[in-house]
C-alpha positions as CSV (number, residue, x, y, z in Angstrom):
1,L,126.4,91.8,115.0
2,E,122.7,91.1,114.6
3,L,119.7,93.4,115.1
4,A,117.0,91.7,117.2
5,N,113.7,90.8,115.4
6,T,114.4,92.2,112.0
7,S,112.2,89.6,110.2
8,L,108.8,91.3,110.4
9,P,105.6,89.3,111.2
10,V,102.5,89.5,109.0
11,S,100.3,92.5,109.8
12,N,97.2,93.2,107.8
13,A,97.0,96.8,109.3
14,F,99.8,99.3,109.8
15,T,101.9,98.2,112.9
16,S,104.7,100.1,114.6
17,K,108.1,98.5,115.0
18,C,111.1,99.9,117.0
19,L,114.6,98.6,116.7
20,D,117.5,99.5,118.9
21,L,120.4,100.8,116.9
22,S,122.7,101.6,119.8
23,A,125.4,99.4,118.3
24,F,125.7,102.1,115.6
25,T,125.8,105.1,117.9
26,G,127.7,108.0,116.3
27,K,128.1,106.2,113.0
28,S,126.9,107.1,109.5
29,V,124.5,104.3,108.4
30,L,122.3,103.2,105.6
31,I,118.9,101.5,106.4
32,K,117.5,99.0,104.0
33,F,114.0,97.3,103.9
34,N,114.2,94.2,101.8
35,F,111.2,92.2,100.4
36,D,112.0,88.8,99.0
37,T,109.3,86.4,97.6
38,K,111.8,83.5,97.7
39,D,109.6,81.7,95.1
40,G,107.1,82.3,92.4
41,I,104.2,80.7,94.2
42,G,101.5,82.4,96.3
43,N,102.4,86.0,95.3
44,D,98.8,87.2,94.7
45,Y,98.8,89.3,97.9
46,E,99.2,93.0,98.5
47,G,102.7,92.9,99.7
48,A,104.7,95.3,102.0
49,Y,104.2,98.9,103.0
50,I,106.6,101.2,104.9
51,D,105.7,104.6,106.3
52,N,106.8,107.2,108.9
53,V,110.4,106.1,109.2
54,N,111.9,107.8,112.3
55,L,115.2,107.6,114.2
56,N,114.1,109.0,117.5
57,P,110.6,108.0,118.6
58,G,108.6,111.0,119.7
59,T,110.0,113.3,117.0
60,P,108.7,113.9,113.5
61,P,109.5,111.2,111.0
62,I,112.5,111.6,108.7
63,T,110.5,110.1,105.9
64,N,106.7,109.8,105.5
65,F,106.4,109.7,101.7
66,D,103.4,112.1,102.0
67,D,104.7,114.3,99.2
68,G,104.6,111.4,96.7
69,S,108.4,111.1,96.4
70,L,110.9,108.7,97.8
71,Q,112.6,111.6,99.7
72,G,116.1,110.4,99.0
73,W,115.5,106.7,99.3
74,Q,116.6,104.4,96.5
75,A,114.1,101.8,95.3
76,T,114.7,98.5,93.4
77,G,112.2,95.8,92.4
78,L,108.6,96.8,92.9
79,W,109.2,99.4,95.7
80,H,107.7,102.8,94.9
81,V,105.5,105.5,96.5
82,S,101.9,104.6,96.2
83,S,98.6,106.2,97.1
84,T,97.1,102.8,97.9
85,G,97.4,103.5,101.6
86,G,99.6,104.9,104.3
87,Y,99.9,105.3,108.0
88,N,98.0,108.5,108.9
89,S,98.1,109.6,105.3
90,T,97.2,108.4,101.8
91,K,100.8,107.6,100.7
92,S,103.5,105.1,101.7
93,A,106.3,103.1,100.1
94,W,104.8,99.9,98.7
95,Y,106.3,96.7,97.3
96,G,103.6,95.9,94.8
97,D,102.3,96.4,91.3
98,E,99.7,99.2,90.7
99,A,98.2,97.3,87.8
100,T,97.5,94.0,89.7
101,G,97.3,95.3,93.3
102,T,99.7,92.5,94.2
103,F,103.4,91.6,94.2
104,N,102.9,88.9,91.6
105,S,104.8,90.7,88.9
106,P,106.3,89.2,86.9
107,A,103.7,86.4,87.4
108,G,105.0,83.1,88.7
109,M,108.5,84.4,89.2
110,S,110.5,84.9,92.4
111,H,111.8,88.4,92.9
112,T,113.3,90.8,95.5
113,G,113.6,94.5,96.0
114,N,115.2,97.0,98.4
115,L,114.2,100.3,99.8
116,T,117.5,101.9,100.9
117,S,118.0,105.2,102.7
118,S,120.6,107.8,101.9
119,T,123.4,108.1,104.5
120,I,122.1,109.0,108.0
121,Q,124.3,110.2,110.8
122,L,123.2,108.6,114.1
123,G,123.4,110.4,117.5
124,A,123.3,109.0,121.0
125,T,121.0,106.0,121.7
126,P,119.4,105.8,118.3
127,K,116.2,103.8,117.7
128,L,114.7,103.1,114.3
129,K,110.9,103.3,114.5
130,F,108.6,102.8,111.5
131,F,105.2,101.6,110.5
132,Y,104.6,98.7,108.2
133,S,101.9,96.5,106.8
134,L,102.8,93.0,105.4
135,Q,100.2,90.9,103.6
136,N,101.6,87.7,102.1
137,E,100.8,84.0,101.6
138,C,101.2,83.4,105.4
139,G,98.7,86.0,106.2
140,N,95.8,84.9,103.9
141,N,92.6,86.5,105.2
142,G,94.2,87.3,108.5
143,S,94.8,83.7,109.4
144,G,98.6,84.2,109.7
145,E,98.4,87.6,111.5
146,G,101.5,88.0,113.7
147,S,103.4,85.0,112.2
148,I,106.8,85.3,110.6
149,C,106.9,83.8,107.1
150,Y,109.9,82.3,105.4
151,Y,108.3,83.1,102.0
152,D,107.5,86.7,101.1
153,A,109.7,88.0,103.8
154,L,110.2,91.7,104.8
155,T,113.4,92.3,106.7
156,V,115.4,95.3,107.9
157,H,119.1,95.7,107.5
158,V,121.7,98.4,108.6
159,S,125.1,99.1,107.1
160,D,127.8,101.3,108.6
161,N,130.3,100.8,105.7
162,G,128.4,102.3,102.7
163,G,126.5,99.1,101.9
164,S,129.4,96.6,101.6
165,I,128.2,94.6,104.5
166,W,124.6,94.6,105.9
167,T,123.5,93.6,109.4
168,Q,120.1,92.1,109.8
């Protein structure tokens, strides 16, 4: 099973994305956003932001990070709540280093991190909607806007077995 279009294109401004999760209707799932530099080169960019995660478009988000906490999400790598920017607020989850303003930490090294939800029970015809911004070596100065980059990739994954196997 694969989700359609889970590798996210470069976006210098917050952009909405909606994924059909109907294959998981009625199941308990985990949702994971993964950022992977794949190498230690060209990591002097802002990185990835996630905000206003919602399972039913048109309803209030299940997570918006506005209170400054992860709201039950688990973060590894450089993922954390930051006030560097958000969609319709000043806070979002960010894969980056506050001291440098980039994801080049540790400098010159490849690294990865996950932002993983707590277990979510899905209802009928679920859709995952969220806002993201992705600035990486493929989107330098807006030249790569809309392109999908092998390096510095932001992907979305879903698991219906507690995280043993992830669908991308």
